[in-house]
N, C-alpha and C positions, 0 to 999 in steps of 0.2 A: 362224732359229727365234725365235718371239715369246717374251717372258718368260712364265712360268707364272702364271696367275691361280688360285690354289688356293682352294677353298671359296667359290666365287662364289655369293652368294645369289640366289634367284629374284627377291627384291625388287630387288637391284642390277641384274639383267638387265632388269627391267621399267623401271627409272629411265633406263638407257641408251636403251631404246626410246622413251621419251618425248622425250629429247634429239634422237633421230634423226628424229622426226616434224617437227622444226622445220626440217629440211634440205630443200633442193630436190630434186625427184624425179630419178631417172636418166633418160637419153635415152629417147625412145620406141623401141619395137621392139627393145630389147636383151634377148635371151632369158636367162632364169634358171630353167630347168625342173628341178625337184627331184623325184626318184623315191624315195618312202618305201617301204620293204619291211618286212613283218611275217612273221617265221619261226616255224615249228614248231607252228602251230595247225591248225584253229580250237579255241578253248577257251571253255567257258561262262563263265569267270571274267573274261576280259579282252577277247576279241574283240568282243562286243557294245559294250563301252565305247569301244574304239578306233574301231569303225564310227560310233558316235554322234558322237565328237569330229570325225572326218573329214567327216561330213555337215554338222555345224554350221559347219564352216570351208570348205565347198565344195571339199574336197580329194579327189582320186583317189589311190589307192595300189595296192600290189601285195602279195598274200598268198601266202607260200610254204607249200604245203600238205603236212603230213606224212600220208601215206596212213593210218597206224594211228589218226589222230585224227578221221577222217571219220565213222566210225560213231557215231551218236547226235548228230552235229553237222552233219547234212546241211542243216538249216535255215540255219546260219550260212554254209555255202558257198554256198547259194542266195542268201542276202542279199548276200554279197560280189559275186556276179556281177550281180545285179539292180541294185545301186547303182553299177555302172560301174567296179568295181575289176578288176584283172587276177589271173589265177590262174597260179602256177608250181608245177611238179612238183618236190617236195623229197624225193622218195623215200619208202619206206614207214616205215622207222625209221633213225635215224642210225647205230648201231653196224654196223660191217661194210661200209659203203659210203662212207667218207671217201676224200678224194683218195688215189690209189694202190691202191684196191680193185680186185680183178679186174673186167675189163669185163662178164663174164657176171652178176656179182652186181648191178652198177649197172643193167644192162639189165632184168634180171628185176624189180628193185625199181621201176624207172621204169614199166614196163608195168603192174605190179600197181596202182601208184598211179593211173595214168592210167585204168584201168578203173574204180577206185573213185570218182574224180572224175566220170566220165561217168554212172556209176550214180546218184550223188547228185543229179545234175541232170536225169536222165531224167524224173522226174515232171513237170517243167515244161519242155516242149519248146522253148519260146522261149529259156530260159536255157541249155539244152544247145546250141542252135544258135549262140547268141552265144559260148559257150566254143569250140565247134568252129571258128568263124570266126576265133578269135584265133591269132596266131602262137604256136606252141608254145615254151614256155621251161623251162629246167632250172636248178636251183640246187643244187649238191652240198653236202651237210652239211659244215660246216667250211670251205668254199670249194673251188673246183675248180681243179686244176692243168692240166686239158686239157678240151676240149669233150666233150659227151655222146658216148659211143661210138656207132658207126654202128648204126642200127635201120632196117630196111627200112620205107620209107614215112613216116619221121618226120625232119623237118628242124626242129631246135630251136635257139634261141639259149641258150647257156650263160652265165648271169650270176653275177658276184661283186659285191662291195661296193667302193665308194670309201672311204666313211667308215663305221666301225663304232661304233655308239653304246655298245657293251659294257654294254647294259642287263641282262645276266645277271651282270655283275660278275667274270667269269673273269679279266680281265687288269688289275683294279684294284690299285693298290699297297696294301700293308698299312696305309698311313696313312689310307685311305678307309674309314670305318666304314660298311658295307652296311646296317646296322640304323638308320641316321639319315639326315637330309636331306643329309649329305655325299655319299651316293650319287647323289641327285638332281642335285646341283650338278656332280659329276663327269660324269655322262652328258650334261648340257647342254654342258659344256666340251668333251667329246669331239666333239660335233656342231658347236658354234658358236664355240668359243673355242680355247684351247691344250689339246690332248688330254692327258688325265691317265693313261689306261690305257697299258700298256707291252706290249712283245712284238713278234714278227715282223710282225704284221698291223695294228699300231697305229702308224702313222707320225705325224709331227707336222704333220698336215694336217687341216683342217676342211672343212665343206661350202662355205664362201666361197672356199677355196683352189681347189677343183675348179670351182666355178661351174656353168655351164649343163650339164645332164646328169648331175649328181652323183646317185650311187645310195647311199642311207643304209640301213644294216641295223639293224632293231629286231626284237623278238620280241613275240608276242601271248600270252605266258605269264608276264609279270612285272608286278607292280603298279607298279613305278617307271616303266614305259613310259607308263602311263595318266597318271601324275602330271605327267611332264615334256612330253608330247606337246603340250598346248596352248601352253606357253611357246615350244617350238621352232617350232611352226606360226606363232605370232604374230610371232616376230622374223623368221623367213624371209619371210612375207608382207610385213611392213613393209620388207623389203630387196628387194622386187620379185619374189619367187619365185612361180612357179606350181606346183601339185602335180599331177603326172600319173602315169598308170599305165604300167608297161612294156608293150611294148618301146620304147626310144628310136627315133625315126625313122630314124636312120643305122645302126642295128645290123642285121646280116644273119643269117638262119638258117644254122646249120651252123658258126657262129663262136663264140669267146669273147672278146667285146670289151673286157673289163676283167680286167687282171692284178693279182692281189693284191699289194700293197706298191708298186705303180707310183706315181710322182709325178704331180702334175697336169701337164697339157699346158700348155706356155707358148707360146701363139700371139701373134699380132700385136695382138689385141684389136680393138675396134670404135670408130672415130672418133666422138667426141661423147658417149661413155658416161661417166657419173660414178658414184661409189659413196660412200655415206655412211661416215663414220668418226668416231672420237673419240680424242683424244690420251691417251697415258699421261702420268704425272707427269714434270715437268722435261723436257719435249719441246721440242727445238730446231728451228725451221724455218731452213733454209739457202737461199742463193741458187743453189747448185748442188748436184747429188747426190753429194756426197763429204764425208767428214770433213775438217775444216779450212776448209771454205768458210765465207764470211761468215754470221753468224747474223742472220736477219731478225727473229725473235721467239722468246720462250720461253713456252711455253703451259702453263697449269695442267691438272691432270688432268681428263679428260672434256670438254675443249674440243671442240665439234662442228666437224668438218672435212668438206670435200667433195673427194674424190680425183678427179683429172681425167686422170692418166696414171701410168706406172711405168717404171722402169728397174731394172737389176740391184740389188736390195737397198734401193731407194729408191721412195717414192711422191710424185708430184707433186700438190700441193693447191692449190685456189684460195685466194688470199690477198690481201685488200684489192682493189686494181685489177689485180693481176698473179697470179703464181703463185710458189710456193716448194717446197722439198723437205724431206721428213721421212724418217728412217730407217724402213724397213718394220717394224723391231722396236719402234718407238715409237707405232704407230697401230693401233687395232683397227678393221678394216674390215668393214662390214656389208653386203655385196653380192657379186656375182659377180666376183671379182678378175681372172680371165682376160679379162673383157670390157673392162677398162680398157686404153685404147690404149698400146702401148709407145712410149717416147720415146727419142730419142738423148740421151746424157748432156749434150750441149751445150744442149738445150731448156730 
């Protein structure tokens, strides 16, 4: 687990981004698809601003629609579909349909919301047709413990999140003042750094730990989301991310592909992929991936590095004409970490 970076300022984040721009780009065709989701809208206060930010960044996203919020906000739902974003059924209202609720209540709420979504899009047949052609998706309030109950004629993908931004502040520690910029910094850390929020569904993993296909949970009813979204988009884009709308290509209707609290998949990686990085203070490079190995160099804080591989608890970095190893706890990686090729300890 990485050392915690508390109260990291947006200015500091941007300075790291500047350093990372000096590093070589990752290997071509290395996927880092990021799926941003916005829950509990649409709202007049924040959904238009989020849509504007996404449009300015050429990003697609996914909106989790609360059925009760549709009336009076039909124009926002129409705009979401028209601009290429995906729509997910988030049930009518949250109370009474959290995980463990009776199937009958969930099904009734799902169908009521589905009718309201289609009714809101009916005045524009092109948008309704676009929605009807979309694979149906379901996101249970609070996170789902099982797929959507069986409904005749409905095959939906049940989604959860990999990374929770906690932009509502529900799991923030008391040390974070939600009325100051500390809140912004903590949300950014939850997504891009060492997570600050605690609790069952706030594991010590960020978007880089999950890499390609990461699903990140936000809401479109908080002003903090609008403030931090440009920073998060900028860093992820500089790290090689593309922003797409659900569903992910490999997810199948009738399944729940993401289990809450599950650790990132640790695959073999992709040969030739590199990931940008920056060293923490007093970071030693070693000639082998183990404590006690010979120290090649000691690096000052924020030394730019290019990661080229990984093994258990260690990151291989390009160094001078060769390579060296640094403890994973001593390097901030800004890219899809699972894409890094796995190495034998002897390499």
